[in-house]
Backbone as CSV, one residue per row, in Angstrom:
resi,resn,N_x,N_y,N_z,CA_x,CA_y,CA_z,C_x,C_y,C_z
1,MET,14.334,94.365,-34.680,14.315,93.331,-33.561,14.801,91.981,-34.965
2,ILE,14.330,91.820,-35.791,13.865,90.470,-36.685,15.279,90.209,-37.065
3,ASP,16.380,91.555,-37.243,17.579,91.279,-38.129,18.826,91.092,-36.914
4,ASN,18.422,90.899,-36.017,19.169,90.825,-34.638,19.600,89.134,-34.691
5,PRO,20.456,88.717,-35.140,21.019,87.141,-35.418,21.331,86.422,-33.571
6,SER,21.317,87.670,-32.529,21.563,87.022,-31.415,20.255,86.145,-30.664
7,ILE,20.445,85.369,-30.264,19.561,84.307,-29.832,18.987,84.634,-28.088
8,LEU,18.527,84.703,-27.673,18.588,84.803,-26.005,17.834,83.463,-25.572
9,ILE,18.807,83.191,-24.031,18.456,82.194,-23.838,17.648,82.122,-22.010
10,PHE,16.399,81.845,-22.177,15.727,81.765,-21.127,15.794,80.754,-20.689
11,ASP,16.366,80.147,-18.888,16.553,78.568,-18.435,15.184,78.324,-17.440
12,THR,14.288,77.678,-17.262,13.592,77.780,-16.530,13.524,76.171,-15.788
13,THR,14.568,76.053,-16.176,15.245,74.413,-14.931,14.626,74.965,-13.454
14,LEU,14.960,75.534,-12.713,14.749,76.206,-11.428,12.903,76.079,-11.083
15,ARG,12.486,76.607,-12.089,10.952,76.699,-11.977,10.338,75.535,-12.554
16,ASP,10.064,75.742,-14.050,8.999,74.077,-14.414,10.301,73.141,-14.039
17,GLY,11.458,73.156,-14.435,12.511,72.154,-14.149,11.938,71.385,-13.136
18,GLU,11.666,72.170,-11.725,11.279,71.398,-10.691,9.603,70.951,-10.588
19,LEU,9.028,70.891,-11.879,7.464,70.099,-11.961,7.843,68.968,-12.328
20,THR,9.237,68.640,-12.631,9.419,66.704,-13.479,9.113,65.367,-11.758
21,PRO,8.407,65.053,-12.205,7.982,64.193,-11.501,9.227,63.821,-10.113
22,GLY,9.169,63.768,-8.865,10.142,63.128,-7.872,11.182,64.412,-7.776
23,VAL,11.172,65.533,-9.013,12.622,66.495,-8.653,12.337,67.570,-7.667
24,HIS,13.086,67.441,-6.925,12.887,68.965,-5.623,14.450,69.988,-5.581
25,PHE,14.429,70.637,-5.452,15.663,71.713,-5.448,15.454,72.184,-4.071
26,THR,16.421,72.090,-3.285,17.243,73.041,-1.858,17.129,74.556,-2.336
27,ARG,17.292,75.379,-1.544,17.663,76.824,-1.996,18.843,76.836,-1.978
28,GLU,19.661,76.116,-1.356,21.261,75.901,-1.905,21.521,74.950,-2.958
29,ASN,20.686,74.244,-3.765,21.027,73.658,-4.878,20.411,75.028,-6.010
30,LYS,19.512,75.780,-5.793,19.222,76.584,-6.565,19.821,77.656,-7.090
31,VAL,20.615,77.915,-5.767,21.516,79.250,-6.086,22.938,78.460,-6.612
32,LYS,23.441,77.280,-6.667,24.584,76.079,-7.442,24.142,76.100,-8.712
33,ILE,22.869,75.854,-9.091,22.396,75.666,-10.143,22.354,77.364,-10.851
34,ALA,21.900,78.101,-10.320,22.072,79.511,-11.039,23.465,80.110,-11.387
35,GLN,24.309,80.122,-10.230,25.732,80.279,-10.140,25.876,80.043,-11.679
36,GLN,25.990,78.526,-11.892,26.600,78.118,-13.045,25.891,78.478,-14.284
37,LEU,24.703,78.748,-14.504,24.013,78.958,-15.786,24.002,80.443,-15.731
38,GLU,24.791,81.316,-14.492,25.296,82.620,-15.351,26.475,82.159,-15.517
39,GLU,27.531,81.701,-14.779,28.760,81.356,-15.559,28.783,80.881,-16.786
40,MET,27.837,80.153,-17.426,27.839,79.682,-18.927,27.397,80.840,-19.657
41,GLY,26.353,81.651,-19.304,25.743,82.437,-20.100,24.448,83.350,-20.555
42,VAL,23.954,82.202,-19.507,22.449,82.353,-19.780,21.954,83.565,-19.365
43,ASP,21.009,84.184,-20.154,20.448,85.565,-20.386,19.650,85.840,-19.225
44,THR,18.238,85.056,-19.216,17.591,84.606,-17.996,17.130,83.649,-17.024
45,ILE,17.250,83.517,-16.071,16.985,82.574,-15.102,16.084,82.396,-14.480
46,GLU,14.607,81.681,-14.832,13.370,81.764,-14.216,13.511,80.877,-12.815
47,VAL,13.519,81.259,-11.571,13.873,80.900,-10.422,12.372,79.996,-9.655
48,GLY,11.583,80.692,-9.734,10.429,80.064,-9.044,8.961,81.126,-9.338
49,TYR,7.773,80.263,-8.698,6.403,80.884,-8.630,6.275,81.112,-7.373
50,PRO,6.385,82.421,-7.215,6.503,82.869,-5.558,4.594,82.472,-5.264
51,GLY,3.866,83.101,-6.421,2.534,83.191,-5.475,1.707,81.775,-5.309
52,ARG,2.527,80.771,-6.228,1.684,79.982,-5.787,2.563,78.896,-4.977
53,TYR,4.027,79.472,-4.888,4.735,78.292,-3.665,5.473,79.090,-3.023
54,PRO,4.808,79.269,-2.140,6.054,80.375,-0.794,7.018,80.577,-0.976
55,LYS,7.341,79.202,-0.655,9.059,79.012,-0.286,9.949,79.801,-1.808
56,ASP,9.228,79.545,-2.711,9.778,80.239,-3.713,10.492,81.698,-3.892
57,ILE,9.376,82.630,-2.693,10.076,84.128,-2.182,11.619,83.907,-1.816
58,ASP,11.853,83.381,-0.928,12.562,83.099,-0.585,14.456,82.363,-1.089
59,ASP,13.867,81.510,-1.779,14.593,81.178,-3.210,15.216,82.029,-3.766
60,ILE,14.169,83.206,-4.528,14.361,83.833,-5.829,14.908,85.190,-4.873
61,ILE,15.123,84.739,-3.265,15.782,86.303,-2.939,17.005,85.783,-2.647
62,ALA,17.243,84.492,-2.267,18.813,84.006,-2.259,19.593,84.192,-3.527
63,VAL,18.896,83.354,-4.636,19.490,83.386,-6.344,19.891,85.122,-6.666
64,SER,19.157,86.532,-6.027,19.465,87.632,-6.741,20.215,87.693,-5.740
65,GLN,20.863,87.552,-4.483,21.697,87.952,-3.892,23.253,87.439,-4.642
66,VAL,23.343,86.672,-5.105,24.972,86.048,-6.017,24.692,86.005,-7.491
67,ILE,23.407,86.320,-7.705,23.559,86.638,-9.490,23.674,87.983,-9.680
68,LYS,24.411,88.424,-10.491,24.969,89.748,-10.801,24.648,90.105,-12.843
69,ASN,24.587,89.151,-13.630,24.599,89.365,-14.869,22.841,88.894,-15.621
70,SER,22.786,87.944,-15.192,21.644,87.464,-15.228,20.610,87.824,-15.144
71,THR,19.279,88.228,-15.955,18.792,88.437,-15.355,17.707,87.589,-14.634
72,ILE,16.865,88.165,-13.656,16.346,86.876,-12.390,14.899,87.014,-12.971
73,CYS,14.291,86.109,-13.031,12.437,85.863,-13.679,11.485,85.076,-12.377
74,ALA,10.723,85.535,-12.193,9.606,85.073,-11.541,8.303,84.803,-12.106
75,LEU,7.834,84.052,-12.109,6.303,83.331,-12.684,5.579,84.010,-11.945
76,ALA,4.380,84.446,-12.482,3.461,85.348,-11.947,1.916,85.018,-12.571
77,GLY,0.848,84.447,-12.342,-0.166,84.573,-13.028,-1.359,85.865,-13.022
78,SER,-2.288,85.994,-13.530,-2.842,86.789,-13.882,-3.600,87.753,-12.044
79,GLN,-2.941,87.685,-11.636,-3.687,87.867,-10.421,-3.348,89.045,-9.395
80,GLU,-3.399,90.151,-9.124,-2.725,91.633,-8.649,-1.794,90.788,-7.337
81,ALA,-2.267,90.022,-7.135,-1.696,89.060,-5.320,-0.627,88.608,-6.144
82,GLU,-0.716,87.338,-6.755,0.967,87.021,-7.514,1.771,87.707,-7.936
83,ILE,1.320,88.943,-8.595,1.995,89.959,-9.408,2.793,90.589,-7.996
84,GLN,2.022,91.024,-6.840,2.705,91.706,-5.844,3.531,90.897,-5.221
85,GLN,3.494,88.932,-4.998,4.750,88.370,-4.443,5.799,88.251,-5.408
86,ALA,5.353,88.028,-6.828,6.333,88.185,-7.630,7.499,89.874,-7.040
87,ALA,6.909,90.480,-7.117,7.333,91.628,-6.794,8.676,92.111,-6.127
88,LYS,7.882,91.193,-5.046,8.200,91.320,-3.977,10.253,90.535,-3.583
89,ALA,9.867,89.228,-4.032,11.057,88.212,-3.833,11.908,89.356,-4.980
90,LEU,11.500,89.989,-5.979,12.719,90.393,-6.740,13.015,91.321,-6.876
91,GLU,12.968,92.405,-5.692,13.497,93.236,-4.939,14.745,93.708,-4.980
92,LYS,15.800,92.219,-4.738,17.287,92.435,-4.548,17.626,92.007,-5.930
93,ALA,17.231,91.992,-7.308,17.604,91.278,-8.297,18.203,92.729,-8.781
94,ASP,19.622,92.755,-9.321,20.069,93.668,-9.964,19.430,93.847,-11.218
95,LYS,18.549,92.798,-12.171,17.954,92.939,-13.283,17.116,91.598,-13.196
96,SER,15.266,92.283,-13.253,14.416,91.306,-12.753,13.466,91.221,-13.716
97,CYS,12.463,90.329,-13.881,11.818,90.340,-15.079,10.680,89.349,-14.049
98,ILE,9.185,89.411,-14.486,8.410,89.342,-13.674,7.728,88.966,-14.920
99,ASN,6.979,87.321,-15.449,6.723,86.459,-16.406,5.472,85.979,-16.283
100,ILE,4.417,87.029,-16.908,2.840,87.041,-16.299,2.620,86.201,-17.740
101,TYR,1.519,84.614,-16.996,0.759,84.048,-18.308,-0.879,84.344,-17.632
102,THR,-1.661,84.307,-18.899,-2.592,84.416,-18.739,-3.541,83.377,-19.670
103,LEU,-4.348,82.442,-19.531,-4.670,81.173,-20.582,-5.466,82.380,-21.570
104,VAL,-4.725,81.806,-22.915,-5.844,82.631,-24.370,-6.612,81.375,-24.500
105,ASN,-6.322,80.632,-24.261,-7.808,79.019,-24.690,-8.969,79.723,-24.407
106,LEU,-9.734,79.718,-25.324,-11.183,80.258,-24.534,-12.129,78.786,-24.423
107,ASN,-11.745,78.081,-25.136,-12.244,76.630,-24.895,-11.897,75.453,-23.917
108,SER,-11.382,76.393,-23.185,-10.692,75.302,-21.720,-11.388,75.394,-20.751
109,SER,-12.361,76.227,-20.550,-13.237,76.463,-19.564,-14.827,75.989,-19.791
110,SER,-15.062,75.460,-18.823,-16.682,74.981,-19.411,-17.569,76.399,-19.009
111,LYS,-17.475,77.546,-18.156,-17.918,78.482,-18.070,-17.375,79.820,-19.778
112,ILE,-18.601,80.901,-19.567,-18.405,81.637,-20.367,-17.306,82.499,-20.358
113,VAL,-16.142,82.838,-21.179,-15.350,83.740,-20.675,-15.853,84.891,-21.460
114,ASP,-15.659,86.199,-21.059,-15.944,87.473,-21.758,-14.156,87.882,-22.337
115,LYS,-14.020,87.662,-23.398,-13.032,88.029,-23.877,-13.158,89.881,-23.982
116,ASN,-13.214,90.249,-23.552,-12.937,91.550,-22.640,-12.341,91.868,-22.149
117,SER,-13.010,90.851,-20.632,-12.636,90.913,-19.027,-11.019,90.632,-19.569
118,VAL,-10.846,89.665,-20.476,-9.306,88.996,-20.426,-8.354,89.927,-20.909
119,LEU,-9.012,90.607,-21.996,-8.224,91.942,-22.237,-7.687,92.926,-21.213
120,SER,-8.798,93.018,-20.590,-8.848,94.438,-19.509,-7.886,93.689,-18.573
121,THR,-7.440,92.337,-18.281,-7.070,92.201,-17.457,-5.502,92.100,-17.614
122,ILE,-5.138,91.288,-18.816,-3.625,91.300,-19.787,-3.372,92.794,-19.375
123,HIS,-4.117,94.142,-19.519,-3.656,95.134,-19.491,-3.697,95.292,-18.141
124,GLN,-4.556,95.439,-17.181,-4.171,95.768,-15.847,-2.663,95.269,-15.144
125,GLN,-2.800,94.096,-15.494,-1.466,93.217,-14.787,-0.572,93.518,-15.478
126,ILE,-0.459,93.968,-16.944,1.274,94.426,-16.828,1.376,95.497,-16.635
127,SER,0.345,96.527,-16.406,0.484,97.938,-16.390,1.216,97.913,-14.510
128,GLN,0.326,96.813,-13.904,0.943,96.793,-12.811,2.596,96.280,-12.354
129,ALA,2.916,95.067,-13.108,3.815,94.912,-12.614,5.238,95.511,-13.873
130,LYS,5.021,96.218,-14.814,6.102,96.621,-15.441,6.535,98.546,-14.460
131,ASN,5.948,98.305,-13.244,6.369,99.376,-12.111,7.300,98.804,-10.915
132,SER,7.355,97.262,-11.377,7.913,96.623,-10.187,9.056,95.888,-10.321
133,CYS,9.408,95.770,-11.747,10.834,95.025,-12.580,11.022,95.680,-13.596
134,SER,12.426,95.338,-13.832,13.042,96.082,-14.942,12.479,95.817,-16.302
135,GLN,11.474,94.507,-16.586,10.797,94.418,-17.704,9.680,93.328,-17.518
136,VAL,9.027,93.034,-18.536,7.791,92.181,-18.328,7.879,91.139,-19.817
137,GLN,7.629,90.241,-18.944,6.983,88.869,-20.243,5.961,88.612,-20.110
138,TRP,5.176,88.561,-21.360,3.607,88.257,-21.135,3.516,87.210,-22.036
139,THR,2.927,85.911,-21.335,3.187,84.654,-22.154,1.923,84.275,-22.128
140,ALA,1.337,84.058,-23.556,-0.293,83.601,-24.123,-0.331,81.768,-23.638
141,PHE,-0.676,81.749,-22.614,-1.357,80.226,-21.971,-1.673,79.200,-22.641
142,ASP,-1.560,78.145,-23.529,-1.859,77.370,-24.124,-2.526,78.187,-25.343
143,ALA,-1.278,78.803,-26.498,-1.232,79.542,-27.327,-2.027,78.721,-28.344
144,THR,-1.372,77.507,-28.798,-1.238,76.802,-29.716,-2.973,75.868,-30.072
145,ARG,-3.795,76.073,-28.541,-5.508,76.089,-28.846,-6.200,77.323,-28.878
146,SER,-5.530,78.375,-28.743,-6.767,79.726,-28.896,-6.654,79.564,-30.040
147,PRO,-8.242,80.336,-29.825,-8.599,80.705,-31.309,-7.821,82.263,-31.777
148,ILE,-7.502,82.089,-33.100,-5.882,82.743,-33.863,-6.494,83.998,-33.811
149,ASN,-7.542,84.556,-34.066,-8.114,86.009,-33.827,-7.866,86.689,-32.472
150,PHE,-8.568,85.625,-31.147,-8.492,86.364,-29.623,-6.823,86.200,-29.441
151,LEU,-5.956,85.294,-29.846,-4.437,85.393,-29.744,-4.137,86.321,-30.203
152,ALA,-4.593,87.277,-31.446,-3.752,88.137,-31.737,-4.285,89.289,-30.816
153,GLU,-5.310,89.366,-30.702,-6.001,90.431,-29.523,-5.704,90.916,-28.612
154,ALA,-4.847,89.328,-28.051,-4.158,89.206,-26.794,-2.710,89.813,-26.433
155,VAL,-2.323,89.509,-27.562,-0.707,89.806,-27.741,-0.771,90.947,-28.204
156,GLN,-1.273,91.781,-28.786,-1.139,93.037,-29.461,-1.925,93.834,-28.143
157,MET,-2.782,93.512,-26.927,-3.265,94.317,-25.917,-1.971,94.418,-25.015
158,ALA,-1.441,92.805,-25.063,0.373,93.016,-24.221,1.021,94.291,-24.248
159,ILE,1.793,93.865,-25.595,2.520,94.855,-26.092,2.178,96.371,-26.140
160,GLU,0.811,96.937,-25.741,0.151,98.179,-26.290,0.349,98.238,-24.258
161,SER,0.045,97.299,-23.392,0.078,97.425,-22.092,1.424,97.886,-21.300
162,GLY,2.772,97.069,-22.497,3.897,97.351,-22.148,4.829,96.271,-21.682
163,ALA,4.504,95.380,-22.455,5.071,93.943,-22.326,6.093,94.116,-23.317
164,LYS,7.462,93.783,-22.670,8.958,94.046,-23.693,9.145,92.459,-24.419
165,ILE,8.371,91.433,-23.979,8.713,90.354,-24.273,7.326,89.318,-24.333
166,ILE,6.870,89.090,-25.795,5.866,88.164,-25.876,6.532,86.911,-25.985
167,SER,5.566,86.039,-25.065,6.030,84.096,-25.292,4.988,83.797,-25.854
168,ILE,4.955,82.818,-26.787,4.256,82.149,-27.483,4.508,80.715,-27.163
169,PRO,3.698,80.194,-26.395,3.992,78.618,-26.189,3.404,77.590,-26.705
170,ASP,3.679,76.235,-26.753,3.249,75.072,-26.906,3.083,74.689,-25.154
171,SER,1.782,75.331,-24.550,1.596,74.685,-23.233,1.907,72.653,-22.842
172,LEU,1.186,72.185,-23.906,0.701,71.135,-23.803,1.785,70.016,-24.581
173,GLY,2.519,70.863,-25.431,3.076,70.156,-26.342,2.832,69.245,-27.226
174,VAL,1.520,70.030,-27.436,0.506,68.998,-28.989,1.304,69.468,-30.037
175,ALA,1.482,70.739,-30.429,1.653,71.286,-31.510,2.743,70.286,-32.115
176,GLU,2.069,70.293,-33.589,3.142,69.862,-35.259,4.164,70.943,-35.396
177,PRO,5.147,70.690,-36.039,6.473,71.469,-36.275,5.308,72.996,-37.185
178,GLU,4.594,72.051,-38.345,4.446,72.612,-39.666,3.067,73.575,-38.985
179,ASP,1.887,73.590,-38.074,1.099,74.153,-37.255,1.529,75.231,-36.411
180,PHE,2.711,74.643,-35.565,3.194,75.794,-34.720,3.671,77.040,-35.619
181,TYR,4.310,76.507,-36.638,5.187,77.563,-37.928,4.092,78.531,-37.938
182,HIS,2.591,77.513,-38.591,2.024,78.906,-39.489,1.246,79.486,-38.576
183,LEU,0.859,79.248,-36.793,0.633,80.073,-35.776,1.729,81.031,-35.506
184,LEU,3.084,81.200,-35.694,3.857,81.989,-35.722,4.518,82.953,-36.719
185,GLU,3.584,82.488,-38.183,4.181,83.556,-38.753,2.519,84.371,-39.345
186,ASN,1.465,83.741,-38.843,0.201,84.940,-39.212,0.273,85.506,-37.980
187,LEU,0.636,85.202,-36.623,0.881,86.471,-35.969,2.039,87.376,-36.434
188,TYR,3.194,87.023,-36.868,3.947,87.921,-37.669,3.527,88.844,-38.218
189,GLN,1.925,88.214,-39.485,2.152,88.667,-40.518,0.532,89.745,-39.976
190,ASN,0.003,89.370,-38.377,-1.191,90.391,-38.802,-0.898,91.652,-37.682
191,ILE,0.705,91.253,-36.641,0.681,92.192,-35.476,1.798,92.652,-36.140
192,PRO,2.072,93.661,-36.583,3.259,94.489,-37.084,4.107,94.934,-35.663
193,ARG,3.315,95.560,-34.575,5.042,95.634,-33.317,5.095,94.185,-32.850
194,LEU,5.022,93.375,-33.302,5.604,92.143,-32.775,7.357,92.117,-33.205
195,GLN,7.471,92.741,-34.624,8.867,93.170,-34.746,9.624,94.340,-33.325
196,GLN,8.718,94.796,-32.791,9.315,96.378,-32.044,9.534,95.438,-30.402
197,VAL,9.467,93.887,-30.356,9.229,93.516,-28.885,10.680,92.033,-29.078
198,THR,10.810,91.320,-28.262,11.208,89.838,-28.470,10.138,89.240,-28.125
199,VAL,9.987,88.417,-29.113,9.425,87.263,-29.178,9.988,86.010,-28.786
200,SER,9.387,85.362,-27.579,10.212,84.067,-27.084,8.988,82.839,-27.613
201,VAL,9.509,81.842,-27.136,8.550,80.049,-27.259,8.976,79.837,-26.128
202,HIS,7.864,78.818,-25.653,8.216,78.007,-24.460,8.010,76.586,-24.944
203,CYS,8.351,75.599,-25.444,7.875,74.528,-25.900,8.681,73.011,-25.087
204,HIS,6.706,72.147,-25.175,7.322,71.137,-23.981,7.121,69.861,-25.249
205,ASP,7.393,68.987,-24.587,7.786,67.429,-25.183,7.017,66.570,-24.929
206,ASP,5.890,67.271,-25.343,4.759,65.665,-25.188,4.761,64.760,-26.293
207,PHE,4.970,65.326,-27.347,4.704,64.910,-28.209,6.389,64.765,-29.322
208,GLY,7.606,64.896,-28.528,9.286,64.713,-28.523,9.495,65.850,-30.194
209,LYS,8.630,67.206,-30.182,8.870,68.515,-30.543,9.074,69.226,-30.487
210,ALA,9.783,69.297,-28.815,9.679,70.785,-27.993,11.313,71.624,-28.940
211,VAL,12.355,70.954,-29.268,13.737,71.230,-29.476,13.193,71.888,-31.387
212,GLU,12.226,71.156,-31.938,12.340,71.299,-33.491,11.228,72.679,-33.253
213,ASN,10.333,72.431,-32.243,9.383,73.614,-32.576,9.874,74.920,-31.898
214,SER,10.943,74.719,-31.299,11.702,75.790,-30.377,12.745,76.569,-31.821
215,LEU,12.921,76.047,-32.346,14.121,76.423,-33.509,13.389,76.828,-34.397
216,LEU,12.239,76.939,-35.136,11.912,76.435,-36.213,11.343,78.282,-36.552
217,GLY,11.257,78.792,-35.153,10.512,80.515,-35.610,11.545,81.062,-36.129
218,LEU,12.744,80.653,-36.010,13.914,82.102,-35.905,14.080,82.625,-36.860
219,ASP,13.798,82.106,-38.382,13.640,83.069,-39.656,12.189,83.871,-40.016
220,LEU,11.531,83.455,-38.655,10.378,84.748,-38.488,10.545,85.624,-37.896
221,GLY,11.757,85.292,-37.202,11.710,86.779,-35.906,11.599,86.560,-34.158
222,VAL,11.568,84.944,-33.857,11.984,84.695,-32.918,13.775,84.709,-32.413
223,ARG,13.569,85.452,-31.227,14.794,86.117,-30.462,14.668,85.400,-29.258
224,GLN,14.006,84.545,-28.265,14.489,83.948,-27.136,13.613,82.465,-27.445
225,ILE,14.397,81.889,-26.770,13.842,80.142,-26.173,13.490,79.734,-25.006
226,GLU,12.932,79.319,-24.364,13.176,78.678,-23.271,13.167,77.144,-22.662
227,CYS,14.201,77.441,-22.376,14.347,75.346,-22.249,14.683,75.163,-20.934
228,ALA,15.381,73.914,-20.721,15.834,73.380,-19.205,16.841,72.771,-19.421
229,VAL,18.112,72.542,-18.207,18.942,71.863,-18.795,18.677,69.988,-18.413
230,ASN,19.272,69.371,-19.331,18.750,68.103,-19.492,17.126,67.998,-20.035
231,GLY,16.721,69.134,-20.254,15.150,68.954,-20.373,14.158,68.621,-19.816
232,LEU,14.715,68.874,-17.926,13.363,68.960,-17.216,12.036,69.649,-17.496
233,GLY,11.421,69.245,-16.750,10.179,69.911,-16.788,8.983,69.358,-16.624
234,ALA,7.814,70.033,-16.546,6.359,69.134,-16.559,6.391,68.193,-17.426
235,ARG,5.216,66.774,-16.962,5.180,66.055,-17.853,6.508,65.504,-18.855
236,LYS,6.458,65.557,-19.796,7.703,65.435,-20.834,8.658,65.738,-21.162
237,GLY,8.690,66.976,-20.034,9.654,68.224,-20.240,9.638,68.928,-21.052
238,ASN,10.692,70.079,-21.041,10.685,70.857,-22.124,12.062,70.974,-23.098
239,ALA,12.227,71.684,-23.982,13.387,71.582,-24.741,14.365,71.854,-24.129
240,ASN,15.452,70.921,-24.007,16.763,70.548,-23.730,17.776,71.688,-24.155
241,LEU,18.306,72.528,-23.286,19.255,73.454,-23.417,20.467,73.032,-24.302
242,GLY,20.989,71.704,-23.795,22.179,71.365,-24.550,21.834,71.016,-25.846
243,GLU,20.712,70.754,-26.634,20.009,70.399,-27.995,20.281,72.005,-28.306
244,ILE,19.016,72.672,-27.778,19.034,73.457,-28.455,20.820,74.385,-28.650
245,ILE,21.205,74.380,-27.913,22.934,75.641,-27.790,23.352,74.756,-29.485
246,ASP,23.358,73.152,-29.161,23.903,72.689,-29.919,23.487,72.848,-31.476
247,LYS,22.225,73.021,-31.746,22.171,73.303,-33.285,22.209,75.119,-33.553
248,ILE,21.959,75.925,-32.308,22.203,76.848,-32.580,23.754,76.866,-33.679
249,LYS,24.426,76.727,-32.366,26.117,76.742,-32.431,26.419,76.393,-33.525
250,TYR,25.711,75.389,-34.700,26.368,75.301,-36.085,24.864,76.060,-37.181
251,HIS,24.996,76.654,-36.383,23.303,77.755,-37.810,24.055,78.762,-38.061
252,GLN,24.466,78.751,-38.928,24.742,79.739,-40.263,24.396,81.414,-39.614
253,SER,23.250,81.467,-39.395,22.733,82.631,-39.084,22.511,83.105,-37.768
254,TYR,22.879,82.399,-36.736,22.274,82.929,-35.750,23.528,82.257,-34.459
255,TYR,23.281,83.026,-33.325,24.438,82.776,-32.471,23.645,82.866,-30.988
256,THR,24.521,82.479,-29.909,24.269,82.835,-28.519,24.837,83.241,-27.451
257,SER,24.986,83.806,-26.245,25.641,84.251,-25.408,26.242,82.848,-24.813
258,ILE,26.123,81.502,-24.734,26.024,80.415,-24.201,27.644,79.772,-24.583
259,ASN,28.685,79.334,-23.446,29.763,78.788,-23.859,29.354,77.380,-23.620
260,SER,29.307,76.435,-24.590,28.478,75.459,-24.321,29.644,74.426,-24.206
261,HIS,30.930,74.618,-23.802,31.645,73.846,-22.448,31.109,73.678,-20.975
262,PHE,30.718,74.312,-20.470,29.856,74.608,-19.371,28.846,73.958,-19.561
263,ILE,28.509,73.221,-20.620,27.018,72.277,-20.214,26.782,70.841,-20.137
264,PRO,28.205,69.993,-20.138,28.403,68.871,-19.412,28.496,68.538,-18.300
265,LYS,28.978,70.365,-17.502,29.076,70.450,-16.427,28.197,70.281,-15.173
266,ILE,27.010,71.501,-15.680,25.752,71.335,-15.168,24.883,70.275,-15.074
267,SER,24.741,69.390,-16.426,24.064,68.985,-16.599,24.307,67.699,-15.924
268,GLU,25.606,67.507,-15.644,25.821,66.309,-14.039,25.752,66.922,-12.724
269,LEU,25.891,68.418,-12.530,25.506,68.611,-11.403,24.043,68.713,-10.883
270,ILE,22.993,68.811,-11.920,21.646,68.594,-11.742,21.093,66.834,-12.044
271,ASN,22.037,66.375,-12.525,22.093,64.550,-12.161,22.419,64.371,-11.738
272,ASN,23.548,64.732,-10.608,24.175,64.356,-9.029,23.358,64.853,-7.748
273,ILE,22.338,65.892,-8.574,21.268,66.797,-7.182,20.073,65.196,-7.293
274,MET,19.462,65.351,-8.597,18.457,64.257,-9.049,18.426,63.278,-8.125
275,TYR,19.687,62.183,-8.201,19.832,60.690,-8.644,21.025,60.601,-7.439
276,GLY,21.859,61.878,-6.923,22.316,61.174,-5.645,23.891,61.233,-6.264
């Protein structure tokens, strides 16, 4: 996996991008945007979170009916009902992915969290999801503030349970580049099986480091970057798709399937939808 210079692009404009204050995409908008994302060569399009937003079920179905080359992704929390909703929404997708996220920052809750219970949940939910889609992605939510030893245990469990993509996010956009690099480096050093799956990163831009943090793991083995058109997303947004592609385009060692000529077109489409 590490020797592969091809970097997958996972676009979350339609899901995380809709968390941008004031942004709402109609079903027609989502279909148009998805068609342009597929045309430009995006590998995975995350369309929605059907377990939390019921309207996203029909949005995902509508997008699935017109998208044939890109993988269609639905987000789900670590609850059986949310995974069932994601699976239902993805039934018509030619290539489908359920992205399950699990909170791994054990210090974030006032309740005492049983680590073994979290690990058991990871195993159960991935085992459930992998029978309902083409591939399962598991996301270690709030990874940068998780105890590193537990994070490693959780990642190992996700791989053993059948997740083919492991996402290490800077969920709150708080990681300095040096710290994020060392986190990824630690995981690669201590989990040999990471080299057998696709490692993804999902970085927010609260401290203005999203693009830098998204790219720094490539030499370690990161092979998927999660981003959004115009950097849309919760709070200060996600890594900007156009900036990510531009950086990789001029990198000597890596490449993507993206046709960068389409980036201004889709950027303009998004702006027109947002601002009329």
